[in-house]
C-alpha positions in Angstrom: -22.6 -12.2 -10.4 -22.3 -8.8 -11.8 -19.4 -7.9 -14.1 -19.2 -4.4 -14.6 -18.2 -3.5 -18.2 -15.0 -1.5 -19.0 -18.2 0.9 -21.1 -20.4 1.8 -17.7 -21.4 5.2 -18.2 -21.2 7.4 -15.5 -23.7 7.0 -12.4 -26.9 9.0 -12.7 -28.2 11.0 -9.6 -29.0 9.0 -7.1 -32.2 8.0 -6.9 -34.7 9.4 -3.3 -33.9 7.2 0.2 -31.5 5.3 -1.8 -27.6 4.9 -0.6 -25.1 5.0 -3.1 -21.1 3.1 -2.8 -18.3 4.2 -4.3 -15.3 2.7 -4.1 -12.1 4.8 -4.8 -9.7 2.2 -4.2 -9.0 -0.9 -2.1 -10.9 -3.0 -4.7 -8.6 -4.8 -7.4 -5.6 -3.8 -5.7 -4.4 -4.4 -1.9 -3.7 -1.1 -0.6 -5.2 2.4 -0.8 -8.8 1.3 0.7 -10.9 4.3 0.8 -15.2 4.0 0.1 -17.5 6.9 -0.1 -20.9 6.4 1.2 -24.0 9.0 -0.3 -26.7 9.6 1.3 -29.3 12.1 1.6 -26.8 14.8 -0.4 -23.7 14.0 2.4 -21.1 11.9 1.8 -19.2 9.9 4.4 -16.2 8.4 3.7 -14.7 5.0 5.0 -10.6 5.0 5.2 -7.8 6.3 2.9 -5.0 4.5 3.1 -1.8 4.7 0.7 -0.9 1.5 -1.9 3.0 1.2 -2.0 4.7 1.1 -6.0 5.7 -1.7 -7.0 9.5 -2.1 -9.3 7.4 -0.6 -12.4 7.0 2.5 -11.1 10.7 3.8 -10.6 10.7 7.0 -8.4 6.8 7.2 -6.9 6.8 7.3 -3.1 2.9 6.3 -2.3 0.1 5.9 -4.6 -3.0 8.0 -3.3 -6.9 6.6 -4.1 -8.5 9.2 -6.5 -10.5 12.0 -4.9 -11.2 13.6 -8.2 -15.2 12.1 -8.3 -15.5 13.7 -4.7 -13.3 17.2 -5.3 -16.8 19.2 -5.7 -18.2 17.6 -2.8 -15.6 18.3 -0.1 -18.0 20.0 1.6 -20.4 17.6 1.8 -18.4 15.4 3.7 -19.2 14.7 7.3 -16.2 12.5 8.2 -13.9 10.1 7.4 -14.3 6.8 9.5 -11.0 5.0 10.2 -11.0 1.4 11.0 -7.5 1.1 11.9 -4.2 2.5 12.1 -2.7 0.2 9.2 -1.0 2.7 6.5 -3.1 1.1 4.0 -5.9 2.9 5.7 -4.4 5.9 6.9 -2.1 6.9 5.0 -3.8 8.7 2.3 -5.9 11.0 5.0 -3.2 13.9 5.1 -3.4 14.6 1.3 -7.0 14.7 1.5 -7.5 17.1 4.0 -4.7 19.1 2.2 -8.1 19.0 0.0 -10.0 20.5 2.8 -8.3 20.6 6.2 -11.4 20.3 8.6 -13.0 16.9 8.1 -14.1 15.3 11.2 -12.1 12.3 11.8 -12.9 8.9 13.6 -11.4 6.1 14.8 -10.2 4.0 18.0 -7.8 6.0 20.2 -4.9 3.8 18.6 -5.6 4.3 15.6 -5.9 8.5 15.9 -2.7 8.5 17.8 -0.9 6.4 15.3 -2.6 9.1 13.1 -1.7 12.1 14.6 2.6 11.8 13.5 1.2 11.8 10.1 -0.9 15.3 10.9 2.4 16.4 12.4 4.7 16.1 10.3 1.8 17.4 7.2 1.7 20.2 9.5 -2.0 20.2 9.9 -3.3 21.4 12.9 -7.4 21.8 14.4 -8.1 18.6 12.8 -11.7 17.8 14.1 -11.1 13.8 15.6 -13.4 11.8 18.0 -12.2 8.7 19.6 -14.9 6.0 19.6 -15.2 2.3 21.0 -16.5 -0.7 20.4 -20.4 -1.0 21.2 -20.6 2.8 20.4 -23.0 4.5 18.4 -22.6 7.6 16.7 -24.8 9.9 14.8 -22.8 11.5 11.6 -25.4 13.4 9.7 -27.8 11.3 8.2 -25.3 8.1 9.2 -25.7 6.4 12.2 -22.4 4.3 12.7 -22.0 1.9 15.3 -18.7 0.1 16.0 -17.3 -3.3 16.3 -14.6 -5.4 17.9 -12.7 -7.3 14.8 -9.2 -8.4 15.6 -6.7 -7.6 13.3 -2.8 -7.9 12.8 -2.7 -4.2 14.4 -4.9 -3.8 17.5 -8.0 -1.5 18.1 -9.2 -2.6 15.0 -12.9 -2.2 14.0 -15.7 -2.9 11.5 -18.4 0.0 11.2 -22.0 -0.2 10.8 -23.9 2.4 8.6 -27.0 3.1 9.6 -29.6 4.9 7.2 -33.5 4.6 5.8 -31.6 2.8 3.1 -30.8 0.0 4.7 -27.7 -1.2 6.6 -24.4 -2.2 5.6 -22.1 -3.6 7.7 -18.3 -2.8 6.5 -15.5 -5.3 8.1 -12.4 -3.4 7.6 -9.6 -5.8 7.8 -10.1 -8.6 9.7 -9.8 -12.3 11.0 -10.9 -14.7 14.1 -8.5 -15.4 16.0 -10.3 -17.0 18.9 -7.1 -16.5 21.2 -6.3 -13.4 20.8 -3.3 -12.1 23.0 -5.2 -9.0 23.9 -8.2 -11.0 24.6 -10.3 -8.7 22.2 -11.8 -11.7 19.7 -13.6 -10.3 16.3 -17.6 -9.7 18.2 -19.2 -12.8 16.8 -22.0 -12.0 18.9 -22.5 -8.2 17.4 -21.8 -9.3 13.9 -25.0 -11.8 14.6 -27.3 -9.0 16.6 -26.9 -7.2 13.4 -27.7 -10.2 11.1 -31.0 -10.5 13.3 -32.0 -6.5 12.8 -31.2 -7.2 8.6 -27.7 -6.3 6.8 -29.1 -5.2 3.8 -24.7 -4.9 2.3 -22.7 -6.8 3.8 -18.7 -5.4 2.5 -15.9 -7.7 3.8 -12.5 -8.2 3.3 -11.5 -10.5 0.6 -7.7 -10.8 1.1 -7.1 -14.1 2.0 -10.1 -15.4 0.3 -8.4 -17.7 -1.8 -6.4 -19.4 1.5 -8.3 -22.7 2.5 -9.2 -23.6 6.4 -8.6 -21.3 9.0 -5.9 -18.2 9.9 -3.2 -19.7 12.4 -3.7 -17.9 15.9 -1.0 -15.1 16.5 0.1 -16.8 19.9 1.2 -20.0 17.9 4.4 -18.1 17.0 5.8 -17.6 20.7 7.0 -21.5 20.9 9.0 -20.9 17.4 10.4 -17.6 18.7 10.9 -19.6 21.9 13.1 -22.2 20.1 14.5 -19.4 18.1 16.1 -18.2 21.5 17.0 -21.1 22.7 19.4 -21.8 19.4 20.8 -18.7 18.8 21.8 -18.7 22.6 25.1 -17.0 22.7 24.0 -14.9 19.6 22.6 -11.6 19.1 18.9 -11.9 17.4 17.7 -9.2 15.3 14.3 -9.6 14.5 12.3 -7.4 11.5 8.6 -7.1 11.3 6.1 -3.9 10.5 6.3 -1.3 12.5 2.9 -1.4 13.7 2.2 -4.7 14.4 2.5 -4.5 18.1 1.1 -7.9 19.1 4.4 -9.5 17.2 6.7 -7.0 19.0 5.2 -8.3 22.4 5.6 -11.4 21.7 9.4 -11.0 20.7 9.5 -8.9 24.0 8.0 -11.7 26.1 11.0 -14.1 25.0 13.2 -11.5 25.3 12.4 -11.2 29.1 12.2 -15.1 29.5 15.7 -15.3 27.6 17.3 -12.5 29.9 17.8 -10.2 27.0 17.2 -6.2 26.5 15.3 -4.9 23.5 16.4 -2.2 21.1 14.6 -0.4 18.4 16.0 0.0 15.3 14.3 2.3 12.8 12.6 5.8 13.4 8.6 4.5 12.7 9.3 1.6 14.9 10.9 3.9 17.8 7.6 6.0 17.5 5.0 3.6 17.1 6.4 1.5 19.5 6.0 4.3 22.1 3.1 5.5 21.2 1.7 1.6 21.5 3.0 1.4 24.8 1.9 4.8 26.5 -1.8 3.8 25.4 -1.1 0.3 27.1 -1.4 -1.7 24.1 2.5 -3.0 24.5 3.7 -4.0 27.6 7.0 -3.5 28.2 8.4 -5.0 31.6 10.7 -2.6 33.6 14.5 -1.9 32.3 14.1 -4.1 29.5 14.2 -1.7 26.7 17.2 0.3 25.7 18.6 2.8 23.4 20.0 1.7 20.4 22.9 4.0 20.8 23.7 2.0 24.3 24.4 -1.5 22.3 27.8 -1.2 22.5 27.2 -1.7 26.0 26.0 -5.3 26.5 27.5 -8.6 24.8 25.4 -9.8 21.6 23.9 -12.7 23.5 22.4 -10.2 25.8 20.6 -8.3 22.8 17.5 -8.3 20.7 17.4 -5.7 18.2 13.2 -5.2 16.8 13.3 -3.6 13.6 11.7 -2.5 10.5 12.0 -2.8 7.0 10.8 -7.0 6.6 9.5 -5.8 3.1 13.3 -5.5 2.1 12.5 -1.4 1.2 15.4 0.3 0.0 15.8 2.8 3.3 14.8 0.8 5.9 16.9 -0.2 8.7 17.1 -3.9 7.8 18.2 -3.1 4.1 21.0 -0.9 5.8 22.2 -3.8 7.8 22.3 -6.1 5.2 24.2 -4.1 2.9 26.8 -3.6 6.0 25.9 0.1 5.7 23.8 1.0 9.0 25.5 3.7 11.0 25.1 1.6 14.5 24.3 -1.8 13.7 26.5 -4.1 11.9 26.1 -7.8 11.2 28.1 -9.9 12.9 29.2 -13.6 11.5 26.5 -16.0 13.4 23.8 -13.3 14.2 20.2 -15.1 14.1 17.8 -12.4 11.8 14.2 -13.1 12.3 11.5 -11.7 9.4 8.7 -12.6 11.1 6.2 -10.7 7.8 4.8 -11.7 5.1 5.8 -11.0 1.4 3.5 -8.2 0.1 2.9 -9.0 -3.7 5.2 -7.8 -5.8 8.3 -6.9 -2.9 9.3 -10.7 -3.2 12.7 -9.8 -5.3 13.4 -6.9 -2.4 13.2 -9.4 0.5 14.7 -12.3 -1.4 17.8 -9.0 -2.0 18.3 -8.6 2.1 17.9 -12.1 2.7 21.2 -12.8 -0.1 22.3 -9.9 1.6 22.3 -11.0 5.2 23.5 -14.9 4.5 26.1 -13.2 2.3 27.4 -11.7 5.8 26.8 -14.8 7.6 23.9 -14.4 9.4 21.3 -17.4 10.3 18.0 -16.5 8.6 14.4 -17.4 9.6 11.7 -16.6 7.3 8.1 -17.5 6.9 9.2 -20.1 4.5 11.5 -21.9 7.1 9.3 -22.1 10.4 6.3 -20.2 11.3 7.3 -16.7 12.5 4.1 -15.2 10.7 0.8 -15.4 10.8 -1.7 -13.1 8.4 -4.1 -10.5 9.5 -7.1 -11.6 7.7 -9.7 -14.2 7.4 -9.5 -17.3 5.2 -11.9 -18.9 3.3 -13.1 -21.3 6.7 -13.5 -17.8 8.5 -15.6 -15.9 5.9 -17.9 -19.1 5.4 -18.5 -18.5 9.5 -19.1 -14.4 9.0 -21.4 -15.6 6.4 -23.7 -17.5 7.9 -23.4 -15.6 11.2 -24.5 -12.6 9.6 -27.1 -13.6 6.6 -26.6 -10.8 4.4 -29.2 -9.7 1.7 -26.5 -8.5 -0.6 -22.6 -9.2 -0.5 -19.7 -6.8 -2.0 -15.9 -7.7 -1.5 -14.0 -5.9 -0.6 -9.4 -5.4 0.1 -7.9 -7.9 -2.5 -6.9 -7.8 -6.4 -9.3 -9.1 -8.7 -8.8 -12.7 -7.5 -9.4 -12.3 -4.4 -13.0 -10.3 -4.7 -14.1 -13.2 -6.6 -12.9 -16.0 -4.7 -15.0 -13.6 -1.7 -18.2 -14.0 -4.1 -18.0 -17.4 -4.5 -17.8 -18.2 -0.8 -20.8 -15.6 -0.3 -22.9 -17.5 -3.1 -21.7 -21.1 -1.4 -23.5 -19.7 1.9 -26.7 -18.9 0.1 -26.6 -15.4 -0.9 -28.5 -15.5 -4.5 -25.6 -14.7 -7.4 -27.5 -12.0 -8.6 -26.9 -10.7 -5.2 -23.4 -10.7 -4.6 -21.5 -7.9 -7.0 -17.7 -7.9 -7.8 -16.8 -4.3 -8.9 -13.4 -2.2 -8.4 -12.4 0.7 -7.8 -14.8 3.2 -9.1 -17.7 1.3 -10.1 -20.5 2.7 -8.2 -23.0 0.3 -6.3 -26.6 1.4 -5.3 -28.9 0.6 -2.7 -32.3 0.5 -3.7 -35.2 -0.9 -2.2 -32.7 -3.3 -0.6 -31.3 -4.7 -3.7 -27.2 -3.9 -4.6 -27.3 -2.5 -8.8 -24.4 -1.3 -10.6 -25.5 2.3 -11.5 -22.3 3.1 -13.7 -18.8 4.2 -13.5 -16.4 7.3 -12.0 -13.3 7.7 -13.8 -10.9 6.9 -10.7 -6.8 6.4 -11.0 -3.8 5.9 -9.6 -2.1 9.1 -7.6 0.7 9.0 -7.6 3.0 11.1 -5.1 7.1 11.6 -6.3 9.0 13.6 -3.2 6.6 16.3 -2.4 4.8 16.7 -5.7 1.2 14.4 -5.6 -0.6 13.7 -9.2 2.0 15.4 -11.6 3.4 12.7 -12.4 1.4 10.6 -15.0 1.5 7.1 -16.3 3.7 8.6 -19.5 6.1 9.8 -17.2 6.8 6.1 -15.3 6.8 4.5 -18.9 9.6 7.8 -19.4 11.1 6.6 -16.5 11.3 2.7 -17.2 12.8 3.2 -20.7 15.6 5.4 -19.6 15.8 2.9 -16.3 15.8 -0.3 -19.0 17.1 0.9 -22.2 19.2 4.1 -21.7 19.6 7.5 -23.3 21.0 9.1 -26.4 21.5 12.4 -26.6 21.9 14.4 -30.4 23.6 17.4 -30.5 23.3 19.4 -34.0 24.5 23.4 -34.7 22.6 24.9 -38.1 23.5 27.9 -39.8 20.6 29.5 -40.6 21.6 31.5 -43.8 23.3 28.5 -45.5 21.3 26.0 -43.5 24.4 23.7 -43.8 25.8 21.6 -40.4 28.8 23.8 -38.6 29.1 21.8 -35.7 28.0 18.2 -35.0 26.1 16.1 -34.7 27.8 15.4 -31.6 26.6 11.7 -30.1 26.5 11.1 -26.2 24.6 8.3 -24.5 24.1 7.3 -20.5 23.2 3.8 -19.8 23.8 2.5 -23.0 27.5 2.6 -24.3 30.5 2.6 -22.2 32.0 4.3 -24.9 30.6 7.0 -27.5 32.7 5.8 -30.2 30.2 3.2 -30.8 28.4 6.0 -33.2 31.3 6.4 -35.8 29.4 4.9 -38.3 25.6 6.7 -37.7 26.8 10.6 -37.8 27.7 10.1 -41.4 24.4 8.8 -41.5 22.8 11.7 -40.2 24.1 14.6 -41.7 23.1 12.4 -45.4 19.8 12.8 -43.7 20.0 16.2 -42.4 21.1 17.5 -45.8 18.6 15.4 -48.1 16.3 17.4 -45.7 17.2 20.6 -46.3 17.5 19.8 -49.8 13.8 19.0 -49.8 13.2 22.4 -48.1 12.9 21.6 -44.3 13.9 24.3 -42.2 12.3 24.2 -39.2 13.9 22.8 -36.2 11.5 20.3 -35.3 11.2 18.6 -38.3 15.0 18.1 -38.4 15.0 16.7 -34.8 12.3 14.5 -35.5 14.7 13.8 -38.7 17.9 12.9 -36.2 15.4 10.8 -34.0 14.1 8.4 -36.9 17.7 7.8 -38.2 19.1 7.1 -34.9 16.1 5.1 -34.0 16.4 2.8 -36.7 19.9 2.6 -36.3 20.0 1.8 -33.0 17.2 -1.1 -33.3 18.7 -2.4 -36.4 22.4 -2.8 -34.8 21.6 -3.3 -31.0 18.2 -4.8 -30.9 17.3 -1.4 -28.0 15.0 1.1 -27.8 16.5 4.0 -25.7 15.0 7.4 -25.1 16.1 9.6 -27.9 16.7 13.5 -27.1 17.4 15.3 -30.7 18.3 19.0 -29.9 19.1 21.3 -33.2 20.3 24.2 -32.5 20.5 27.5 -34.7 23.9 29.4 -34.9 
């Protein structure tokens, strides 16, 4: 199994007749999935998603894959193939289209419909789009793509087999193998088996749940649990929070509402938009007169409504967070309300979610979540399902995708257990290039690719250094020191004035620091230092030492020396 070294050099030119695979996101983290395939001078991109920031990335809205390795080759891109409509697979596409606006986009009906809202928001017009269905084959430049139905936590998901003279790659996208899905559209194992018979040279497999033993629970197993919740809360209002794209989960809530004679209202802009799209395309069945507008809630007693809300990850501006903080303009929590968090805990969001749960309970709500009831099942295949897939496909080479390092390695071990030779399993992270040469996957080198931060309307201007500054500001506060010098006499004519934010309530704590600053400046001037920058450094050094010695803190220090 190859363990790519950090000192890998840039890959050389691609051998004639070989296929190159360049992962730019999603390998080493859960999110911002994007893989580039190169054959015969042309590039095919599979997915282009976003990653959501954690608490160590203050002020960041989204994290994108790094397009730099292909920036000067965007004219060679023949298409972007989207496997399904989740943000971590389509959310980065509007940013890629800023670089070249006419890249053709290929995806299923629901995936492209969910993308449409994003393209409008980013004012992308005339993006060529091609809708595909499972079983379809499409020639895109030198690549022949065959699409295979897979089951996931969003409808209309596809795996893609990419065929070139170099060999066949089967990319699962995100998938699980629910044998009793709500829409009866199962992961097409017959197609997987047929492709396996023809020969799969590189199997790229979703690793998200590879550490979880056994099989992922059926989505429909949630229905009886919801039924019990509705029965128990028959005299109270019910609020269900889930992802705004989880059509099957919303369908189950809708079915329970109809059975218990309740109306349903959507809360949250993305929920209203996505479920409208899903209903229009026939992916969501909404019985007549079930749906009401959130603004009409006052016309119904609490026991006759269910609210389906966004914000199951504790996002600060989401509907559920505002409800928990008693800050929502329409929905106000009432003692005895039942709130169901019907979603996973994305790693890194735990604190935000628990903050929301605590807020809800503080206001008298009864909170049901995956920790105390079966109100969520995963959208990803567990180890048992992955073993099945390896045995069905019998791939020559395996490259685990979509997951943190531990997930990639666990998935690699599963492949080896089913008989894939260890040297044919390549475990790589973002930027590590894999070439398929003579039906063998080999690590060819590494391209530079990092996190690209979106902050408001700016993309890529925020660096790790500025995030470090933000973290210091947030954790340690900052101190500004202003001194005015007489340029002729070289003496202080005003200051030093010291102000702090997030460090101390009262600036008088600095009274015994001022004489120290004055003495050090006088000493520096006495040795002939009159450069303003050097004097600022003197101030920074004195203040830094004093703060560290007396308060054990490391705030940001901003010295300003002005000539008069």
